[in-house]
C-alpha positions, 0 to 999 in steps of 0.5 A, a space after each residue: 449590523 455593520 457599525 462601520 457602515 453607519 454615518 455619523 448621525 446614525 451612529 449617534 442615534 444608535 448609541 442614544 438608543 443603547 443609552 436609553 435601554 441601559 440598566 444596572 448590570 452585574 460583573 457576571 453579566 458583563 463577563 458573559 457578554 464579553 465572552 459571547 461578543 468575542 466568540 460570535 466574531 471568531 471567523 471560520 478562517 485563520 485570522 489575526 489579533 492586533 497584539 500589544 500585551 495589554 489587557 484588551 488584546 491579551 483578553 481577546 487572545 485568551 478567550 479565542 484560545 479557550 474557544 480553540 480558534 485558529 489565529 495568530 497574534 501580531 506585534 510590532 514596534 521599534 527596538 525595546 518598545 514596551 509592546 514588543 517586550 510585553 507581548 513576547 512575555 505574555 505569549 510565552 506564558 499563556 502559549 499564544 502563537 505570536 509573530 513580531 517585527 522590530 522596525 528601524 527608524 528608517 523603516 518607520 519613516 517609510 511606514 509613516 509615508 505610506 500612512 500619510 498617503 492614505 489620509 486626505 488630511 493626515 495628522 500626528 495621531 492617524 499617522 502614528 496609528 496608521 503606521 502601527 496597523 500597516 506594519 502589523 498588516 504587512 507582517 500578517 500578509 506572510 500568512 495570508 491573513 486579512 481579518 483581524 480582531 482588535 480592542 477598539 471600544 474598550 477604553 470607552 465602555 470601561 473608562 480607560 482614558 484620563 479624561 474619564 478620571 478628570 470628568 465630573 461624571 465619568 459615566 456620562 463621559 463614557 457615553 459621550 466618548 462612544 458617541 464621538 467615536 465615529 468622528 475620532 476613530 471610525 473615519 480613521 480606521 475605516 480609511 486604513 482598513 479600506 486602503 489595506 484591504 483588511 477587515 477589523 472585528 471589534 468585540 468591545 463594540 458589541 451591542 449587548 456588551 455596551 449595554 451590560 458594561 454601561 450598566 456598571 457604576 463608574 467607580 467600579 471602572 476607574 479610580 486614581 490608581 487604575 483604569 478599566 478595573 472591572 475588565 481587569 478583574 474579569 480577566 483575572 477571573 477568567 484565568 489570566 495571570 494578574 501581572 498581565 491583567 493589571 499591566 498599565 498600557 499606553 495607546 498603540 503608537 506610544 507602546 510601539 514607540 512609533 510616536 517616539 520615531 515620529 518625534 526623532 524623525 521630525 527633529 532630524 528634519 528640524 521640524 516639529 511633529 505637526 510640520 513633519 507630518 505635513 511634509 510627509 504628504 508631499 
């Protein structure tokens, strides 16, 4: 089933059905469901992985490599961005094919302009995320890559956000987050994908993986020190070096420093981020 073809009501009904079918599961079941979710989505043709060096993209690449898949990792960011530094380190250690590009502030400005044109109502979040995806997609064009694998969904099923820690019931917040993904994530990502002519594969939103992951108690996923605990443990068990499995990671627009670029550009225009984004559309 193509989850991106569902409307909001259908998506919420779909998640409600998975919630009704959810039951306690084990780490081993989650591990196998994750491996199956990735392997079943490996294309026959050469594809890309949106790569940041965080546990999500690194684990996707690690499983694909073990499956002898034909892929390249793509990482983008401004100079000294954590995602540029860490992705190179990870790729060297676990022998991944990686292509990177470091962008100047002026180049980031052009990416934001392109991102703004994609959306009917651009905001600071979709401009930042859009800029990262456009940059990575442009880099992949050199290899004629139009299919990408990404980590969308991992934060929700493995409790990766601060709001999961702040919630009275982190498990319920995970389900609520999944239901809200259509409005918060799908609209943005489908809009970007259509505009760029790319396909994005999302193993972490695999039906069986959602069911198995949501069968794990919240205290096995998140505490005051770490988020996505069980996923990091699985990554280590599969052979990923500990330093990569437990690396703290910010969202793409932050780890790439694209958000910092947005702030700097706004200041240069004597505007705040919101007003600057409004100006980009014009």
